ZAVODREN-963191 format. One record per residue (C-alpha): residue in one letter; x, y, z. Coordinates in Angstrom, 3 decimals, padded with zeros to 6 digits. Example, Ala and Ser with C-alpha at 12.3 -4.5 7.8 and 13.67 -1.06 7.14 Angstrom:
REC  residuo        xx        yy        zz
REC        A   012.300  -004.500   007.800
REC        S   013.670  -001.060   007.140
***
This chain:
REC  residuo        xx        yy        zz
REC        M   017.625   015.013   013.382
REC        R   014.527   016.028   011.807
REC        L   012.087   014.361   009.244
REC        D   012.841   016.102   005.939
REC        S   010.135   019.032   005.281
REC        A   009.463   017.908   001.719
REC        H   009.071   014.034   002.672
REC        L   006.406   015.291   005.345
REC        E   004.867   017.549   002.950
REC        H   004.373   014.402   000.560
REC        A   002.766   012.239   003.206
REC        R   000.322   015.718   004.364
REC        R  -000.890   015.753   001.181
REC        V  -002.079   011.755   001.123
REC        A  -003.399   012.304   005.038
REC        D  -005.399   015.588   004.098
REC        A  -007.148   013.506   001.634
REC        I  -007.873   010.897   004.137
REC        L  -008.962   013.191   006.741
REC        Y  -011.866   014.627   004.426
REC        E  -012.361   011.408   002.312
REC        G  -016.273   010.865   001.855
REC        Y  -016.889   014.449   003.952
REC        L  -019.136   015.470   001.270
REC        L  -020.019   013.685  -001.699
REC        Y  -021.379   014.815  -005.446
REC        P  -023.987   016.911  -005.842
REC        Y  -022.099   018.496  -002.617
REC        R  -025.789   019.548  -001.219
REC        G  -026.902   018.823   002.041
REC        S  -030.410   017.695   000.543
REC        A  -028.704   014.853  -001.101
REC        Q  -029.538   011.774   000.068
REC        K  -025.697   010.288  -000.036
REC        N  -024.829   013.124   002.089
REC        R  -027.376   012.611   005.143
REC        A  -025.365   009.556   006.386
REC        R  -021.744   010.915   006.299
REC        F  -018.332   010.128   008.133
REC        Q  -017.572   006.586   007.442
REC        F  -013.947   005.832   007.873
REC        G  -011.689   006.278   010.772
REC        V  -014.631   007.163   013.031
REC        L  -013.628   006.423   016.868
REC        V  -016.874   007.018   018.608
REC        P  -017.645   007.409   022.776
REC        P  -017.501   004.234   024.523
REC        A  -020.957   004.604   025.905
REC        Y  -022.354   004.426   022.109
REC        R  -021.112   000.863   021.658
REC        A  -023.908  -000.726   024.011
REC        V  -026.246   000.643   021.241
REC        D  -023.972  -000.641   018.025
REC        D  -021.128  -002.330   018.816
REC        C  -019.894  -002.382   015.154
REC        E  -018.604   000.837   015.893
REC        R  -015.077   001.529   017.117
REC        A  -013.769   003.415   020.462
REC        A  -010.259   002.968   019.627
REC        C  -007.705   001.948   017.144
REC        Q  -004.266   000.525   017.188
REC        T  -001.318   000.274   014.730
REC        E   001.858  -001.726   015.029
REC        C   004.575  -001.258   012.733
REC        L   008.279  -002.394   012.458
REC        V   011.289  -000.139   012.386
REC        E   014.926  -000.344   012.323
REC        C   016.888   002.264   014.551
REC        G   018.985   002.456   017.628
REC        D   018.157   003.320   021.028
REC        D   018.967   006.815   020.811
REC        A   016.476   007.377   018.007
REC        E   013.189   009.772   018.497
REC        V   009.773   008.546   017.895
REC        L   007.727   011.091   016.856
REC        V   003.601   010.610   016.510
REC        L   001.162   013.403   015.013
REC        V  -002.468   012.210   015.728
REC        R  -005.134   013.884   013.299
REC        F  -009.018   013.814   013.164
REC        L  -012.136   016.064   012.845
REC        Q  -014.475   016.743   015.323
REC        L  -018.086   017.612   014.582
REC        Q  -018.967   021.458   014.528
REC        H  -022.696   022.275   014.208
REC        R  -023.570   025.521   012.239
REC        I  -026.787   027.389   013.143
REC        V  -028.136   029.940   011.298
REC        Q  -029.943   032.660   012.690
REC        A  -031.629   035.739   011.191
REC        A  -031.670   039.051   012.933
REC        A  -035.383   040.057   014.846
REC        P  -036.279   043.502   016.344
REC        G  -034.581   044.700   019.282
REC        G  -030.880   042.916   018.480
REC        E  -032.241   039.478   018.900
REC        Y  -031.699   036.264   017.057
REC        R  -034.029   033.737   015.960
REC        D  -032.616   029.928   014.529
REC        V  -033.696   029.461   010.868
REC        E  -033.160   026.688   008.282
REC        A  -031.756   028.827   005.808
REC        L  -031.274   032.696   005.015
REC        V  -030.548   034.657   002.003
REC        V  -028.022   037.466   002.293
REC        D  -027.955   039.699  -000.862
REC        D  -026.999   036.882  -003.281
REC        R  -025.664   034.429  -000.833
REC        E  -027.561   031.865   000.674
REC        Y  -026.315   030.111   004.230
REC        T  -027.950   027.081   005.644
REC        S  -027.718   025.035   008.971
REC        W  -025.218   022.099   008.664
REC        D  -022.620   019.972   010.428
REC        E  -019.335   020.986   009.457
REC        A  -015.990   019.845   010.705
REC        A  -012.798   021.262   012.756
REC        E  -009.431   019.551   012.147
REC        R  -007.753   018.329   015.601
REC        Q  -004.219   017.195   016.217
REC        Q  -002.118   015.819   019.025
REC        Q   001.865   015.337   018.998
REC        L   003.710   013.188   020.917
REC        A   007.801   012.609   020.925
REC        V   010.118   010.391   023.192
REC        S   013.034   008.584   022.746
REC        V   013.322   004.982   021.893
REC        S   015.650   004.302   024.968
REC        A   012.799   005.979   027.251
REC        L   009.867   003.977   025.791
REC        L   011.802   000.849   025.992
REC        D   011.707   001.583   029.903
REC        Q   008.198   002.847   029.999
REC        D   005.239   003.150   027.773
REC        R   004.164   006.928   027.521
REC        N   000.364   008.151   027.409
REC        L  -000.706   011.186   026.345
REC        E  -004.278   012.452   027.536
REC        F  -005.702   015.004   025.671
REC        H  -009.334   017.348   025.999
REC        V  -010.611   019.542   023.626
REC        G  -013.291   021.700   025.955
REC        R  -016.647   022.732   024.318
REC        G  -017.502   025.768   022.926
REC        E  -018.992   028.010   020.253
REC        F  -018.230   031.283   018.385
REC        S  -020.545   033.452   016.110
REC        E  -019.949   035.099   012.823
REC        D  -022.070   037.972   011.843
REC        L  -023.838   038.517   008.519
REC        S  -024.428   041.530   006.996
REC        D  -026.331   042.978   003.847
REC        A  -024.586   045.221   000.991
REC        A  -025.642   048.414   003.105
REC        G  -024.137   047.005   006.039
REC        A  -026.897   046.217   008.071
REC        P  -027.022   043.295   010.244
REC        A  -028.813   040.559   008.391
REC        G  -027.836   037.507   011.065
REC        R  -025.259   035.232   012.252
REC        L  -023.542   031.836   011.982
REC        L  -023.361   029.939   015.358
REC        R  -020.932   027.171   015.485
REC        R  -020.931   024.726   018.556
REC        W  -018.955   021.835   019.325
REC        A  -019.054   019.272   022.233
REC        A  -016.370   018.215   024.659
REC        L  -013.707   015.583   023.635
REC        D  -011.595   013.449   025.597
REC        G  -008.835   011.085   024.150
REC        M  -005.655   009.144   025.043
REC        I  -002.740   008.056   022.981
REC        Q  -000.858   005.126   024.166
REC        L   002.777   004.637   022.610
REC        S   004.991   001.604   023.512
REC        A   007.676  -000.412   021.764
REC        E   009.773  -003.718   022.051
REC        R   012.531  -005.207   020.415
REC        V   011.693  -008.185   018.161
REC        A   013.415  -011.557   017.892
REC        G   016.080  -011.750   015.305
REC        P   019.501  -010.635   014.100
REC        Y   018.495  -007.160   013.079
REC        G   017.148  -005.975   016.443
REC        A   013.977  -004.296   014.890
REC        L   011.374  -002.428   016.910
REC        R   007.807  -003.270   017.147
REC        L   005.965   000.434   017.493
REC        R   002.512   000.294   018.976
REC        V   000.299   003.353   018.679
REC        R  -003.431   003.179   020.405
REC        L  -005.917   005.620   019.961
REC        E  -008.625   006.227   022.314
REC        N  -011.742   008.063   022.333
REC        R  -012.568   008.651   026.312
REC        T  -015.390   011.043   026.247
REC        E  -018.192   010.360   028.609
REC        P  -021.141   012.374   027.412
REC        E  -023.712   014.009   029.856
REC        T  -026.350   012.080   027.854
REC        A  -025.516   008.574   026.391
REC        P  -026.163   008.745   022.685
REC        G  -028.945   006.823   021.631
REC        C  -028.099   007.152   017.802
REC        R  -025.112   007.233   015.387
REC        D  -025.571   011.305   015.005
REC        E  -025.781   011.752   018.301
REC        A  -022.405   009.840   018.721
REC        L  -020.772   011.727   015.984
REC        R  -020.734   014.785   018.048
REC        H  -018.643   013.248   020.269
REC        S  -016.711   011.275   018.198
REC        L  -013.046   011.459   016.475
REC        I  -013.719   011.416   012.752
REC        A  -011.135   010.132   010.083
REC        A  -008.477   009.488   012.860
REC        H  -005.188   008.684   011.600
REC        T  -001.506   008.781   012.396
REC        L   001.537   009.618   010.780
REC        I   005.088   007.945   012.825
REC        G   008.204   009.297   011.965
REC        V   011.753   008.135   013.166
REC        P   014.257   010.674   011.842
REC        S   017.343   008.349   012.009
REC        G   015.325   004.886   011.142
REC        K   014.047   002.768   008.617
REC        F   010.544   001.465   008.499
REC        L   009.450  -002.003   007.032
REC        S   006.536  -002.301   004.854
REC        L   004.151  -004.554   006.130
REC        T   002.563  -004.837   003.003
REC        D   005.868  -005.912   001.254
REC        P   008.069  -006.872   004.303
REC        P   011.659  -008.202   003.876
REC        E   011.825  -012.159   004.171
REC        W   013.690  -011.832   007.836
REC        A   011.065  -010.016   009.178
REC        A   007.950  -011.502   007.366
REC        A   006.850  -013.499   010.461
REC        E   007.334  -010.389   013.047
REC        A   005.228  -008.151   010.335
REC        A   002.335  -010.986   010.169
REC        A   002.441  -010.783   013.994
REC        C   001.788  -007.070   014.105
REC        V  -002.149  -006.156   015.201
REC        N  -003.736  -003.362   013.790
REC        T  -007.391  -002.412   014.263
REC        G  -008.944   000.135   012.321
REC        T  -005.993   000.950   010.548
REC        W  -003.436   000.195   008.244
REC        P  -000.080   001.551   008.350
REC        V   002.055   002.260   004.752
REC        L   005.378   003.597   003.922
REC        A   004.547   007.193   003.797
REC        G   006.614   010.142   001.675
REC        P   008.099   009.632  -001.943
REC        D   009.602   006.497  -002.518
REC        D   013.168   007.335  -001.031
REC        C   011.658   008.258   002.271
REC        Q   012.154   005.687   004.608
REC        D   011.635   007.081   008.029
REC        L   007.930   008.207   007.866
REC        V   004.648   005.503   008.237
REC        L   001.062   006.894   007.555
REC        S  -001.197   004.585   009.337
REC        S  -004.795   005.204   008.157
REC        P  -008.466   003.791   007.880
REC        V  -008.453   003.680   004.190
REC        I  -006.025   000.736   002.891
REC        L  -003.318   002.247   000.939
REC        Y  -000.324   000.838  -000.863
REC        D   003.494   001.910   000.339
REC        H   004.282   005.562  -000.630
REC        P   000.850   006.971  -001.880
REC        E   000.710   009.915  -003.520
REC        V  -001.840   012.461  -004.878
REC        A  -002.234   012.525  -008.519
REC        A  -000.255   015.432  -010.076
REC        E  -003.165   016.122  -012.650
REC        S  -005.391   016.280  -009.572
REC        A  -006.950   020.024  -009.636
REC        G  -008.183   019.938  -006.151
REC        D  -010.030   017.942  -003.343
REC        L  -013.133   016.418  -004.690
REC        F  -013.790   014.383  -001.355
REC        D  -014.163   011.077  -003.030
REC        A  -010.637   009.845  -003.948
REC        T  -012.062   006.393  -005.293
REC        E  -013.817   008.268  -008.104
REC        I  -012.370   009.302  -011.371
REC        D  -011.561   013.160  -011.187
REC        E  -012.356   013.707  -014.695
REC        I  -016.004   012.248  -014.517
REC        L  -016.534   014.262  -011.074
REC        T  -015.571   017.389  -012.879
REC        L  -017.776   016.893  -015.607
REC        R  -020.423   016.350  -013.748
REC        T  -019.637   019.157  -011.326
REC        L  -019.723   021.380  -014.343
REC        A  -022.896   020.238  -015.462
REC        L  -024.902   021.236  -012.242
REC        T  -027.306   024.121  -012.712
REC        E  -026.864   027.388  -011.099
REC        A  -029.448   026.490  -008.460
REC        E  -027.334   023.177  -007.770
REC        K  -024.419   025.020  -007.238
REC        R  -025.975   027.600  -005.073
REC        E  -027.214   024.970  -002.736
REC        A  -023.891   023.708  -002.821
REC        R  -022.156   026.923  -002.062
REC        A  -024.653   027.424   000.908
REC        T  -024.180   023.840   002.591
REC        D  -020.172   024.063   003.109
REC        P  -017.579   026.539   002.744
REC        R  -015.366   023.506   001.185
REC        A  -018.513   023.043  -001.155
REC        A  -018.188   026.651  -002.111
REC        E  -014.687   026.647  -002.602
REC        L  -014.708   023.362  -004.851
REC        M  -017.601   025.166  -006.955
REC        D  -015.689   028.275  -007.432
REC        R  -012.465   026.437  -008.606
REC        M  -014.786   024.568  -011.127
REC        D  -016.239   027.643  -012.587
REC        N  -012.688   028.772  -013.219
REC        L  -010.921   025.647  -014.184
REC        P  -008.335   026.475  -017.088
REC        P  -008.988   024.171  -020.151
REC        E  -005.584   023.026  -019.791
REC        M  -006.064   021.352  -016.029
REC        L  -009.476   019.345  -017.481
REC        E  -007.232   017.982  -020.362
REC        R  -004.364   016.888  -018.171
REC        M  -007.046   014.420  -016.160
REC        H  -008.137   012.982  -019.235
REC        G  -005.156   010.369  -019.182
REC        A  -001.229   010.221  -018.078
REC        I   001.428   007.726  -019.005
REC        R   002.913   006.755  -015.710
REC        Y   005.551   004.684  -017.164
REC        L   007.108   003.415  -020.213
REC        R   008.438   000.089  -020.588
REC        S   010.478  -001.403  -023.760
REC        V   009.454  -003.917  -026.207
REC        P   011.428  -006.017  -028.719
REC        G   011.517  -003.907  -031.786
REC        E   011.355  -004.621  -035.629
REC        A   014.929  -006.012  -035.343
REC        A   014.157  -008.758  -033.255
REC        R   011.498  -009.897  -036.012
REC        A   012.465  -013.503  -036.726
REC        P   012.060  -015.512  -040.046
REC        G   008.182  -016.243  -040.912
REC        G   007.058  -012.864  -040.061
REC        L   007.194  -012.523  -036.146
REC        G   006.224  -008.685  -035.084
REC        R   004.470  -006.917  -032.811
REC        A   002.097  -009.888  -032.005
REC        A   005.166  -011.676  -030.823
REC        A   006.328  -008.929  -028.680
REC        M   003.125  -009.250  -026.677
REC        H   004.472  -012.719  -025.959
REC        G   007.950  -011.214  -025.181
REC        G   009.224  -012.189  -028.897
REC        A   008.962  -015.714  -028.082
REC        A   008.954  -017.689  -031.587
REC        A   005.606  -019.535  -032.404
REC        P   005.000  -023.018  -030.736
REC        P   005.460  -026.403  -032.969
REC        D   002.042  -026.903  -032.973
REC        A   000.873  -023.561  -033.952
REC        A  -001.547  -023.504  -036.996
REC        A  -000.165  -022.793  -040.451
REC        G  -000.434  -019.188  -041.333
REC        V  -000.928  -017.630  -037.424
REC        H   001.952  -015.350  -037.380
REC        G   003.332  -014.788  -033.806
REC        G   002.036  -017.818  -032.122
REC        G  -001.277  -017.989  -031.848
REC        M  -003.017  -014.910  -033.517
REC        P  -004.866  -015.702  -036.818
REC        G  -004.451  -012.987  -039.183
REC        W  -001.762  -010.791  -037.542
REC        P  -000.168  -009.673  -039.355
REC        P  -003.058  -009.482  -041.828
REC        E  -002.376  -009.865  -045.548
REC        P  -001.057  -006.471  -047.329
REC        V  -003.975  -004.552  -049.234
REC        G  -003.751  -002.868  -052.486
REC        P  -000.554  -002.267  -054.205
REC        A   001.069  -004.391  -051.541
REC        A  -000.672  -007.069  -052.157
REC        G   001.641  -010.322  -051.960
REC        R   004.208  -008.624  -049.547
REC        M   004.475  -008.354  -046.566
REC        A   003.750  -005.017  -044.967
REC        G   007.367  -004.795  -043.185
REC        D   008.961  -004.712  -046.689
REC        L   006.796  -001.688  -047.945
REC        G   009.775   000.603  -048.751
REC        G   011.591   000.299  -045.529
REC        L   008.192   001.124  -043.409
REC        P   007.899  -001.937  -041.063
REC        G   004.493  -002.304  -039.199
REC        D   002.851   000.402  -041.326
REC        P  -000.157   001.507  -039.186
REC        F  -002.368   001.343  -041.707
REC        L  -001.426  -001.595  -043.683
REC        D  -000.352  -003.930  -040.931
REC        R  -003.828  -004.028  -038.881
REC        P  -005.489  -006.589  -037.823
REC        Q  -009.051  -007.573  -039.255
REC        V  -009.985  -008.732  -035.714
REC        P  -008.961  -006.776  -032.551
REC        W  -006.393  -008.361  -030.602
REC        W  -008.507  -008.614  -027.517
REC        D  -011.463  -010.359  -029.069
REC        P  -011.716  -013.781  -028.393
REC        G  -012.457  -014.042  -032.034
REC        A  -008.827  -013.180  -032.499
REC        D  -007.555  -016.609  -031.205
REC        A  -009.331  -019.584  -031.907
REC        S  -007.020  -021.338  -029.193
REC        V  -009.050  -019.887  -026.134
REC        S  -013.073  -020.228  -025.683
REC        P  -014.051  -018.924  -022.363
REC        E  -017.375  -020.794  -022.817
REC        T  -015.775  -024.108  -023.015
REC        D  -012.259  -023.568  -021.496
REC        H  -011.670  -025.286  -018.051
REC        V  -009.167  -024.979  -015.271
REC        V  -008.013  -027.732  -012.635
REC        I  -008.451  -026.473  -009.112
REC        A  -007.561  -028.985  -006.368
REC        G  -007.622  -031.862  -008.801
REC        V  -011.464  -030.729  -010.239
REC        R  -012.233  -029.497  -013.445
REC        V  -014.013  -026.763  -013.386
REC        A  -015.789  -024.816  -016.253
REC        R  -018.503  -022.774  -017.083
REC        G  -021.416  -024.256  -014.978
REC        S  -019.534  -025.233  -012.164
REC        R  -020.185  -023.965  -008.552
REC        V  -017.343  -023.085  -006.395
REC        R  -016.868  -021.299  -003.063
REC        M  -015.087  -018.238  -002.995
REC        R  -011.865  -017.591  -000.901
REC        P  -010.658  -014.138  -001.995
REC        G  -007.536  -013.310   000.274
REC        S  -004.775  -015.075  -001.178
REC        R  -003.535  -012.706  -003.687
REC        R  -005.481  -009.119  -004.422
REC        A  -008.036  -008.710  -001.586
REC        D  -009.630  -005.817  -000.925
REC        A  -011.938  -004.965   002.142
REC        Q  -015.029  -005.492  -000.128
REC        D  -013.513  -009.247  -000.847
REC        L  -014.309  -009.564   002.999
REC        F  -017.869  -009.763   002.106
REC        L  -017.678  -012.889  -000.361
REC        V  -015.323  -014.882   001.876
REC        G  -017.093  -018.377   002.000
REC        R  -019.899  -017.575  -000.460
REC        T  -020.791  -019.634  -003.189
REC        A  -020.874  -018.706  -006.926
REC        L  -021.446  -020.141  -010.591
REC        V  -018.775  -020.237  -013.043
REC        E  -019.776  -018.398  -015.948
REC        A  -016.313  -018.346  -017.732
REC        V  -012.569  -019.322  -017.836
REC        L  -010.668  -016.634  -019.402
REC        H  -007.002  -016.145  -020.313
REC        D  -005.274  -012.944  -020.524
REC        V  -002.244  -012.037  -022.628
REC        D  -000.075  -012.439  -019.966
REC        G  -000.926  -016.245  -019.993
REC        Q  -002.509  -015.681  -016.444
REC        V  -006.304  -017.545  -016.024
REC        H  -008.891  -015.647  -014.442
REC        V  -012.152  -017.671  -013.379
REC        A  -015.652  -015.395  -013.859
REC        V  -018.529  -016.026  -011.280
REC        S  -021.873  -014.645  -010.281
REC        P  -022.519  -015.004  -006.709
REC        D  -025.391  -017.230  -005.458
REC        H  -028.360  -015.408  -004.414
REC        D  -027.327  -011.919  -005.793
REC        P  -030.416  -010.357  -006.966
REC        V  -029.177  -008.385  -009.843
REC        A  -027.284  -011.508  -010.901
REC        D  -029.352  -011.690  -014.194
REC        L  -028.809  -007.976  -014.941
REC        Q  -025.203  -008.098  -014.546
REC        A  -024.900  -011.218  -016.635
REC        S  -026.576  -009.529  -019.684
REC        H  -024.094  -006.710  -019.345
REC        G  -021.540  -009.251  -019.214
REC        R  -020.255  -007.972  -015.530
REC        F  -018.845  -010.879  -013.350
REC        L  -016.666  -011.176  -010.544
REC        Y  -013.463  -012.578  -011.582
REC        F  -011.120  -014.306  -009.152
REC        A  -007.414  -016.439  -009.840
REC        P  -008.057  -020.397  -009.589
REC        D  -006.234  -020.451  -005.818
REC        E  -009.062  -017.961  -004.895
REC        L  -011.732  -020.563  -005.553
REC        E  -012.907  -023.878  -004.099
REC        P  -014.864  -026.592  -006.120
REC        I  -017.881  -027.663  -004.132
REC        D  -019.455  -029.875  -006.689
REC        P  -016.852  -032.158  -007.761
REC        S  -017.918  -034.290  -010.972
REC        G  -015.134  -036.573  -010.148
REC        P  -011.302  -036.698  -010.847
REC        A  -009.634  -034.447  -013.420
REC        D  -008.040  -036.101  -016.621
REC        P  -004.546  -036.310  -015.416
REC        A  -003.330  -034.969  -019.187
REC        A  -005.421  -031.957  -018.450
REC        S  -004.018  -028.470  -017.863
REC        T  -004.719  -025.225  -016.455
REC        E  -004.066  -024.042  -020.218
REC        P  -006.629  -024.677  -023.165
REC        D  -005.682  -027.151  -025.661
REC        G  -003.149  -025.773  -028.543
REC        P  -001.047  -022.699  -028.156
REC        A  -001.825  -019.956  -025.638
REC        G  -002.537  -016.889  -026.989
REC        P  -004.183  -013.550  -025.850
REC        G  -007.389  -013.955  -024.734
REC        P  -010.231  -011.674  -023.128
REC        G  -009.153  -010.461  -019.472
REC        P  -011.474  -009.342  -016.588
REC        S  -013.084  -005.970  -016.946
***
């Protein structure tokens, strides 16, 4: 069997975005400070450099689970970038060339720069053979160089571009074992090592990068198998999924949602079945940024800035050309998209007493018994509002068969404003955590990870913070806004209303003022209603 070509192409588009993530950042000029320290993801340095900086890795490891028979085949594709130094040389008398920082030929500028060349290695082996013996694939990329001649409009030699790269050595180690349990799942392990031994040990990161595997990632396919998600494993495989050891990379199910036989192990943490947005007009090398913002900023560059960007790297030149010729409809597509729609109770579900769109936001539930008089929809004063003009004295839904008129049925206070619901007060509300009442002014220790932790949250584990507010969102969830202690910009962030937000189970009280009131609840007094959520 073979992998579905459409599934593989879907995964390759995401893998390509990983390959060039952070390759060159806006404003896409080599002179920009942010482009002086490059290549932050998936860098495997030569082992000798770890004596200089042991925070850098020389190897990465992927472990994942797959259901398959012994007759299945495992396909492994390892991809990475290799640094390629581009030297600009100007033509000199006598057919000689001399190195220069920049060269202008007609209206085109060329500069020295570190480009990157794509490399890949493949390995295929049957499961039965892999269970009998591990498989290793050693690979070698020899050092080399090639030149590109530059001529002016008249055809006279103007200079050349000389590209050089160093030698690389590496190894792919592949192993497998059956895991315990009734389903006979297979644990696959792919280890990628940089085994390069430079003639001179690198003394700084820039030197190490010339002998490194950059943005290294792995595609693993088992055409007749079914990979299990490590992010959301089935219950029977949860323990085995938790036992998988992944170092410097994280495997996710790849391809479209119906693809089960493909995994992408990436140095950037992704969700299962990641995909490139259909609205994206092309790679901007910064997938964590918003395409529309980067596009508008790039379009605002001066002609001199665009010229420098084109001189920096061929990929930057292609990006500038793409932006200059971007159709208006492509820019419009970036402005927003509806990914899915969900049904909500319609006007037919309106209960006696005026339940309308406000109730729909609470799932169409009736108002609590203790709801304040005059509050429609359970906890939102002024919704629906009193009709105005000729409709005075009647509900907006009774106006000539036009229920929920967008002009008459309008709240006096936006629904998301704390002032729209007197039952919530972020400054005075509290939540009980481990039996301790936590409110504004409380001090807590941050323990991210039990819910939606990301890589940046790891820097906050165990740090202390001051609680600024306790908020309730429209779904009834509680969020605690905090300012980390010893944050040099805490006052500035607070002046803009910017805080870090955590669920109660991600915080640990550190200065309890006493046991909480037994009658206390995680909900504020009165009916729960919509309040502001984290921003």
